[in-house]
C-alpha positions in Angstrom: 163.6 127.7 90.5 166.0 130.3 91.8 163.1 132.0 93.6 161.2 128.9 94.6 163.8 127.7 97.1 163.9 130.9 99.1 160.1 131.1 99.1 159.8 127.5 100.5 162.4 128.4 103.1 160.3 131.5 104.1 157.1 129.4 104.3 158.8 127.0 106.6 160.0 129.7 109.0 158.5 129.8 112.5 157.1 133.4 112.2 155.3 132.6 108.9 154.0 129.3 110.3 152.6 131.2 113.2 151.1 134.2 111.3 149.9 132.6 108.1 147.0 130.6 109.6 145.9 133.6 111.6 145.9 135.8 108.5 144.0 133.2 106.5 141.5 132.8 109.3 140.8 136.5 109.5 140.3 136.6 105.7 138.0 133.6 105.8 136.0 135.3 108.6 135.6 138.3 106.3 134.4 136.1 103.5 131.8 134.3 105.7 130.4 137.6 107.1 130.4 139.7 103.9 128.7 137.3 101.6 124.9 136.6 101.6 124.6 132.8 102.2 122.0 130.3 101.0 121.8 126.6 102.0 120.6 124.6 99.0 119.3 121.1 100.0 118.4 122.1 103.6 116.1 119.1 103.7 119.1 116.8 103.0 121.1 118.5 105.7 118.4 118.8 108.4 118.4 115.2 109.9 122.2 115.2 110.2 122.3 118.7 111.6 119.8 117.5 114.2 122.1 114.7 115.3 121.9 111.8 112.8 125.5 111.0 112.0 126.9 111.2 108.4 130.2 111.8 106.6 130.1 115.3 105.0 132.0 114.8 101.8 133.3 117.6 99.5 136.0 118.1 96.9 139.3 119.6 97.9 138.6 122.8 95.8 135.7 123.6 98.1 137.7 123.2 101.4 138.1 126.9 102.2 134.4 127.6 102.1 133.1 124.6 104.0 133.2 126.4 107.4 130.2 128.2 105.9 128.2 125.0 106.4 129.1 124.9 110.1 128.1 128.6 110.3 124.7 127.9 108.7 124.2 124.8 110.7 124.7 126.6 114.0 122.0 129.2 112.9 119.4 126.4 112.5 116.9 126.0 115.4 117.1 122.2 114.8 120.9 122.0 115.1 122.2 119.8 117.8 125.6 121.0 119.0 128.2 118.3 118.2 132.0 118.3 117.8 133.0 118.9 114.2 136.2 117.3 112.8 137.8 117.2 109.4 140.6 115.1 107.9 143.6 117.1 106.7 146.9 116.1 105.3 150.0 115.4 107.6 151.9 117.6 105.1 152.8 121.1 106.1 150.0 122.5 104.0 147.5 120.3 105.8 148.8 121.5 109.2 148.2 125.1 108.1 144.7 124.3 107.0 144.1 122.6 110.3 145.2 125.7 112.2 142.8 127.8 110.1 139.7 125.6 110.5 140.3 125.3 114.2 139.5 129.0 114.4 136.0 128.1 113.3 135.4 125.4 115.8 136.4 122.6 113.5 139.0 120.2 114.9 141.5 118.7 112.4 142.5 115.0 112.3 145.8 114.4 110.5 145.7 111.8 107.8 144.7 111.1 104.2 141.7 109.6 102.5 144.0 107.9 100.0 147.6 107.4 101.1 148.7 106.3 104.6 145.4 107.3 106.1 144.7 104.3 108.2 145.4 106.0 111.5 143.4 109.1 110.6 140.4 106.9 109.4 140.5 105.0 112.7 140.3 108.3 114.6 137.4 109.5 112.4 135.5 106.2 112.9 135.9 106.5 116.7 134.7 110.1 116.6 131.7 109.2 114.3 130.6 106.4 116.7 130.7 109.0 119.5 128.3 111.3 117.6 130.8 113.8 116.0 130.2 115.5 112.6 132.9 114.5 110.1 134.1 116.3 107.0 136.3 114.8 104.3 137.9 115.7 100.9 138.0 112.3 99.1 140.3 113.7 96.3 142.7 115.3 98.7 145.4 116.1 99.4 147.0 115.6 95.9 144.2 114.4 93.6 143.3 113.2 91.0 140.8 116.0 91.0 137.2 115.1 91.6 137.8 111.4 92.0 136.8 109.9 95.3 139.4 107.8 97.0 138.4 104.7 98.9 138.7 106.1 102.4 135.4 108.0 102.4 133.5 104.9 101.4 135.3 102.7 103.8 134.6 105.1 106.7 130.9 105.3 106.0 130.6 101.6 105.6 132.4 100.7 108.8 130.4 103.3 110.8 127.1 102.4 109.2 126.4 106.0 108.3 125.5 107.7 104.9 127.7 110.1 102.9 126.3 113.6 102.4 127.8 115.1 99.2 128.4 118.9 99.7 129.9 121.8 97.8 130.2 125.6 98.2 130.8 128.6 95.9 130.9 132.3 96.1 129.7 134.5 93.2 132.9 136.5 93.4 136.1 134.5 93.2 139.5 133.9 91.6 140.3 130.4 90.3 143.8 129.4 91.3 146.2 127.6 89.0 146.4 124.6 91.3 145.8 120.9 90.7 142.3 121.1 92.2 141.4 124.5 90.6 140.7 125.9 94.0 138.8 129.2 94.0 139.9 132.1 96.2 136.6 133.5 97.5 136.1 137.3 97.5 134.0 139.4 99.8 130.7 141.3 99.2 129.0 138.8 97.0 126.7 135.8 97.3 127.6 132.4 98.7 125.9 129.0 98.4 126.4 125.7 100.2 124.9 122.7 98.5 123.9 119.5 100.3 122.9 116.7 98.0 120.8 113.6 98.9 122.6 111.2 101.3 124.2 108.1 99.9 124.0 104.8 101.7 127.1 102.7 101.7 126.7 98.9 102.3 129.3 97.5 104.7 130.3 94.9 102.1 129.8 97.0 99.1 131.9 100.1 99.6 133.9 99.5 96.4 130.8 99.4 94.3 129.6 102.6 95.9 132.6 104.7 94.8 131.3 105.6 91.3 127.9 106.8 92.8 129.8 108.8 95.4 131.9 110.5 92.8 128.8 111.2 90.6 126.8 112.7 93.5 129.7 114.9 94.6 130.1 116.2 91.0 126.4 116.9 90.9 126.7 118.9 94.1 129.7 120.8 92.7 127.9 121.6 89.4 124.8 122.7 91.3 126.9 125.1 93.4 128.5 126.5 90.2 125.1 127.0 88.6 123.7 128.8 91.7 
């Protein structure tokens, strides 16, 4: 505890808040460009990369690697350029993540899929209806791990678009001792992004869809681990 307070104070300092996202962004760029990437489930991604709207849903533990999907999408000849947005927490950690993903052409929307996220979800709905690509971590920002909160189903139901369950892994990684077991990716290995079959969410049946969403996302995560 004696060392925790000074560390928190350091992380809140203006120089660290300025430098940390840039250092993380440089490291993530290294990861994206030194791993050999495969897109598993390209047939599931193809219609949405070509412009059919969807909510790209992935567990919080995969968040650092999801810019790889944007990278792979932009390499596809069928890709239709569209704004990419993702929901991040209003907490300081979320703002750091937002600053990192912005370096990869992904614009953050501050909010939550579970607590106090009404404003964020309204912004995402507006963006979806305008043709943007939307990414969400339904178990973020604080868990429980691998349990989908209601926001992702509500958003898909209101927008009338499906949910595309996604996951990503690298062959070389260090698993962190965090609530979500987030993996720190390492360079010079293999990377995979998994896109499972899209899940339709009825407008009046989003509650009933939550178990299927959780199951599909876990299947995508398990597939990424296996590959």
